[in-house]
C-alpha positions as a printed NumPy array, in Angstrom:
array([[ 75.234,  68.341,  -7.716],
       [ 78.146,  66.718,  -5.657],
       [ 81.303,  66.051,  -7.517],
       [ 83.489,  62.885,  -7.46 ],
       [ 86.941,  63.079,  -7.006],
       [ 89.844,  60.948,  -7.848],
       [ 92.418,  59.847,  -5.429],
       [ 95.902,  58.292,  -6.616],
       [ 99.621,  58.372,  -5.858],
       [101.353,  60.897,  -7.591],
       [103.406,  58.038,  -9.118],
       [100.322,  57.309, -11.572],
       [101.693,  60.544, -13.567],
       [104.561,  58.242, -13.92 ],
       [102.339,  55.571, -15.129],
       [103.869,  53.024, -12.818],
       [102.131,  50.579, -10.673],
       [103.511,  51.208,  -6.899],
       [102.157,  51.673,  -3.504],
       [ 99.898,  54.863,  -3.113],
       [102.037,  57.835,  -2.288],
       [105.183,  55.636,  -2.189],
       [107.268,  57.839,  -4.926],
       [106.895,  60.926,  -2.848],
       [106.768,  59.291,   0.57 ],
       [109.43 ,  60.247,   3.307],
       [110.539,  58.345,   6.368],
       [107.971,  57.956,   8.999],
       [108.37 ,  59.327,  12.521],
       [109.829,  56.703,  15.107],
       [107.255,  54.262,  16.332],
       [104.787,  54.667,  13.272],
       [104.535,  54.304,   9.582],
       [102.066,  54.864,   6.837],
       [100.007,  52.11 ,   5.054],
       [ 97.599,  53.593,   2.854],
       [ 94.914,  56.23 ,   2.125],
       [ 91.292,  56.595,   0.525],
       [ 88.562,  59.127,   0.055],
       [ 85.329,  57.486,   0.503],
       [ 81.606,  58.811,   0.505],
       [ 80.945,  57.207,   4.201],
       [ 83.407,  55.186,   6.781],
       [ 81.671,  53.445,   9.719],
       [ 82.075,  50.474,  12.136],
       [ 79.359,  47.804,  11.969],
       [ 78.065,  45.855,  14.903],
       [ 81.104,  43.591,  15.165],
       [ 83.355,  46.474,  15.343],
       [ 84.483,  45.898,  11.969],
       [ 84.808,  48.891,   9.338],
       [ 83.053,  49.632,   6.277],
       [ 84.466,  51.893,   3.606],
       [ 81.712,  53.077,   1.176],
       [ 82.128,  54.888,  -2.291],
       [ 85.892,  55.144,  -2.479],
       [ 85.621,  57.724,  -5.483],
       [ 86.462,  57.068,  -9.123],
       [ 86.946,  59.774, -11.891],
       [ 83.62 ,  61.265, -12.034],
       [ 83.209,  64.879, -13.542],
       [ 81.266,  67.755, -12.055],
       [ 78.908,  70.064, -14.721],
       [ 80.307,  73.197, -12.743],
       [ 82.785,  74.56 , -10.601],
       [ 83.732,  75.52 ,  -8.005],
       [ 82.185,  72.907,  -5.69 ],
       [ 82.222,  72.232,  -2.142],
       [ 82.426,  68.535,  -0.809],
       [ 82.174,  67.023,   2.688],
       [ 85.322,  64.448,   2.421],
       [ 86.183,  61.924,   4.699],
       [ 89.502,  60.629,   4.324],
       [ 90.754,  57.034,   5.527],
       [ 94.318,  56.642,   6.664],
       [ 95.766,  53.229,   7.768],
       [ 98.786,  53.071,  10.051],
       [101.009,  50.625,  11.821],
       [103.054,  51.433,  15.03 ],
       [102.676,  52.14 ,  18.64 ],
       [102.236,  54.997,  20.627],
       [100.416,  58.606,  20.314],
       [100.879,  60.82 ,  17.166],
       [ 99.751,  63.783,  15.203],
       [ 98.555,  63.272,  11.888],
       [ 97.752,  66.261,   9.514],
       [ 96.112,  65.763,   6.213],
       [ 95.892,  68.287,   3.662],
       [ 94.602,  69.103,   0.26 ],
       [ 96.143,  71.499,  -1.921],
       [ 96.24 ,  73.057,  -5.449],
       [ 99.211,  71.405,  -7.264],
       [ 99.518,  74.416,  -9.501],
       [ 99.483,  77.138,  -6.881],
       [100.235,  75.176,  -3.728],
       [ 97.254,  76.791,  -1.806],
       [ 95.421,  74.689,   0.794],
       [ 91.787,  74.365,  -0.04 ],
       [ 91.043,  71.897,   3.204],
       [ 92.637,  70.158,   5.94 ],
       [ 92.393,  68.718,   9.533],
       [ 95.057,  67.882,  12.153],
       [ 93.916,  64.81 ,  14.763],
       [ 95.384,  62.863,  17.312],
       [ 96.258,  59.054,  16.258],
       [ 96.65 ,  56.753,  19.117],
       [ 97.818,  53.195,  18.706],
       [ 96.532,  52.219,  22.351],
       [ 97.26 ,  48.649,  22.56 ],
       [ 96.946,  47.69 ,  18.842],
       [ 99.728,  47.292,  16.12 ],
       [ 97.704,  48.659,  13.23 ],
       [ 95.003,  50.98 ,  13.293],
       [ 92.898,  53.57 ,  11.247],
       [ 91.677,  56.912,  11.375],
       [ 88.962,  58.787,   9.633],
       [ 89.723,  62.354,   8.855],
       [ 86.839,  64.728,   8.445],
       [ 87.319,  67.255,   5.71 ],
       [ 83.851,  68.981,   5.756],
       [ 83.342,  72.188,   3.249],
       [ 86.596,  71.38 ,   1.149],
       [ 85.937,  73.823,  -1.917],
       [ 87.755,  72.93 ,  -5.469],
       [ 87.713,  76.38 ,  -7.049],
       [ 88.935,  74.962, -10.623],
       [ 89.597,  72.087, -12.76 ],
       [ 92.835,  70.437, -12.311],
       [ 95.123,  68.386, -10.031],
       [ 95.069,  68.676,  -6.341],
       [ 97.462,  67.227,  -3.973],
       [ 96.44 ,  65.265,  -0.936],
       [ 99.276,  64.968,   1.737],
       [ 99.514,  63.091,   4.899],
       [102.103,  64.172,   7.76 ],
       [102.798,  62.14 ,  10.771],
       [104.276,  64.397,  13.4  ],
       [105.183,  67.291,  11.091],
       [107.056,  64.819,   8.617],
       [105.178,  64.304,   5.264],
       [105.016,  60.724,   4.761],
       [102.819,  60.453,   1.712],
       [101.663,  62.706,  -1.155],
       [ 98.741,  61.22 ,  -3.429],
       [ 97.012,  63.065,  -6.474],
       [ 93.272,  64.053,  -6.753],
       [ 92.132,  64.819, -10.475],
       [ 89.198,  67.387, -10.679],
       [ 87.769,  67.344, -13.999],
       [ 91.325,  66.404, -15.481],
       [ 90.864,  63.157, -17.103],
       [ 93.453,  64.18 , -19.539],
       [ 96.104,  64.115, -16.717],
       [ 95.297,  60.443, -16.57 ],
       [ 97.726,  57.546, -17.547],
       [ 97.519,  53.875, -18.221],
       [ 98.454,  52.666, -14.663],
       [ 97.138,  50.649, -13.021],
       [ 97.786,  52.873,  -9.673],
       [ 97.728,  50.844,  -6.419],
       [ 95.283,  52.985,  -3.589],
       [ 94.661,  50.663,  -0.826],
       [ 94.732,  47.133,   0.543],
       [ 93.411,  45.89 ,   3.312],
       [ 92.114,  42.507,   5.083],
       [ 88.39 ,  42.458,   5.119],
       [ 85.287,  40.385,   4.58 ],
       [ 84.602,  41.297,   0.905],
       [ 85.276,  44.281,  -1.769],
       [ 83.087,  45.125,  -4.717],
       [ 82.128,  48.028,  -7.21 ],
       [ 78.767,  49.253,  -6.963],
       [ 76.42 ,  50.466,  -9.897],
       [ 78.237,  53.723,  -9.999],
       [ 81.936,  52.196, -10.466],
       [ 82.778,  53.33 ,  -6.658],
       [ 84.842,  50.833,  -4.689],
       [ 83.542,  49.509,  -1.489],
       [ 84.967,  47.616,   1.238],
       [ 83.162,  45.583,   3.882],
       [ 84.3  ,  44.238,   7.114],
       [ 87.709,  45.551,   7.369],
       [ 89.851,  44.908,  10.318],
       [ 93.276,  45.415,  12.095],
       [ 93.828,  42.196,  13.643],
       [ 92.419,  38.753,  14.   ],
       [ 92.247,  37.029,  17.724],
       [ 92.052,  33.952,  18.742],
       [ 91.446,  31.896,  22.187],
       [ 94.037,  29.163,  21.37 ],
       [ 96.549,  28.074,  18.731],
       [ 96.853,  26.693,  16.062],
       [ 93.689,  28.434,  14.747],
       [ 92.052,  28.575,  11.285],
       [ 90.005,  31.618,   9.783],
       [ 88.547,  32.7  ,   6.219],
       [ 88.957,  36.057,   5.208],
       [ 89.933,  38.116,   2.156],
       [ 92.659,  40.56 ,   1.174],
       [ 90.472,  43.367,  -0.757],
       [ 92.945,  45.617,  -2.944],
       [ 91.569,  48.85 ,  -4.84 ],
       [ 93.124,  49.942,  -8.013],
       [ 92.808,  52.79 , -10.38 ],
       [ 93.031,  53.529, -14.124],
       [ 95.168,  51.508, -16.147],
       [ 94.54 ,  49.637, -19.336],
       [ 94.605,  45.661, -20.013],
       [ 94.591,  42.555, -17.67 ],
       [ 97.117,  41.86 , -15.142],
       [ 98.115,  39.045, -13.265],
       [ 97.439,  39.553,  -9.576],
       [ 98.276,  37.268,  -6.295],
       [ 98.514,  37.696,  -2.513],
       [101.057,  35.706,  -0.35 ],
       [100.845,  35.345,   3.425],
       [104.016,  34.676,   5.343],
       [104.876,  34.149,   9.041],
       [107.732,  36.063,  10.848],
       [110.711,  34.202,   9.305],
       [109.216,  34.827,   5.766],
       [107.816,  30.975,   5.415],
       [104.607,  30.835,   3.258],
       [101.573,  30.033,   5.262],
       [ 98.89 ,  30.815,   2.586],
       [ 99.165,  31.786,  -1.014],
       [ 95.753,  33.219,  -3.04 ],
       [ 95.052,  31.919,  -6.612],
       [ 96.046,  34.125,  -9.457],
       [ 93.533,  36.456, -10.95 ],
       [ 93.304,  39.014, -13.23 ],
       [ 92.583,  42.761, -12.613],
       [ 90.887,  43.901, -15.614],
       [ 91.817,  47.776, -15.423],
       [ 90.373,  50.67 , -17.658],
       [ 91.487,  54.301, -17.772],
       [ 89.604,  56.488, -15.617],
       [ 87.757,  53.332, -13.993],
       [ 88.187,  51.75 , -10.572],
       [ 89.083,  48.144,  -9.954],
       [ 88.89 ,  45.757,  -7.169],
       [ 91.018,  42.555,  -6.266],
       [ 89.039,  40.206,  -3.648],
       [ 91.463,  37.339,  -3.013],
       [ 89.563,  35.088,  -0.875],
       [ 91.706,  32.697,   1.737],
       [ 89.6  ,  29.765,   3.104],
       [ 90.425,  28.451,   6.308],
       [ 94.016,  29.564,   6.679],
       [ 95.767,  28.036,   9.68 ],
       [ 97.801,  30.341,  11.906],
       [100.074,  27.872,  14.316],
       [100.703,  30.755,  16.665],
       [100.123,  34.338,  17.445],
       [102.241,  37.044,  15.904],
       [103.237,  39.502,  13.111],
       [102.313,  37.914,   9.585],
       [102.713,  39.641,   6.368],
       [100.71 ,  39.909,   3.583],
       [102.29 ,  40.636,   0.209],
       [100.835,  41.678,  -3.204],
       [101.879,  40.871,  -6.583],
       [101.05 ,  42.329,  -9.875],
       [102.331,  40.348, -12.947],
       [104.765,  38.983, -10.904],
       [106.405,  42.229,  -9.384],
       [105.737,  42.901,  -5.596],
       [103.575,  46.096,  -5.215],
       [103.531,  46.233,  -1.447],
       [103.505,  44.461,   1.822],
       [101.909,  45.006,   5.209],
       [101.512,  43.429,   8.693],
       [ 98.468,  41.429,   9.637],
       [ 98.453,  41.057,  13.181],
       [ 97.485,  37.757,  14.816],
       [ 96.912,  37.812,  18.742],
       [ 95.558,  35.588,  21.606],
       [ 92.351,  36.691,  23.513]])
């Protein structure tokens, strides 16, 4: 039987809601920066060229160990140029590497891009905490934790995993997070232009209700749009989704905008929202 594994920031161990990997991130290589990471059962593009991320894993135990999984790791980046990304999974207790891949990341003409890292045949030999590390051009830029049959290590977070602009996000009947129609930029033939979309954020674990909102601002820091305040209902060992819908947002010009997330009034993370002309 396949095992579901849990991917969260090491900051979860300190029971703080912070960007995934932020507590252990190092400065990125010049020309690029890490935005987020997730383990899923499927990552693929739809007919419109948008990306679906299916089955972002929650904390589900496996009845037997060791267990071998064919993993896909989604990483998201901003920057330019060509870089080398190393994604590696290792046991926290011993440092032994149980899976890894090295890939070339090429931004081409895009300011934001993503990569699907294939880690087929990753074997988890025992219960416990495993580390997922992402390195950019030889420098570790983020360290996450994977908990395999290790529910006793979980805290009351919630922990931020990933946030992307997308068409929508939801939890399926198994409690896994799913993102549909994620994108790296919006393009228009002329300006001003309007568009409707969502900012979808994935959280793990936690306990209780948390006030959540998203602000979109322009390059000068002026607010372009503000989401309604909503509640993130968190539970220990469970995934949760914030799907903040923005209807008919007006973009006066092409450029680099910013999406900023708030939880209980505190800024969690911010990342670029690219608007460009055709």
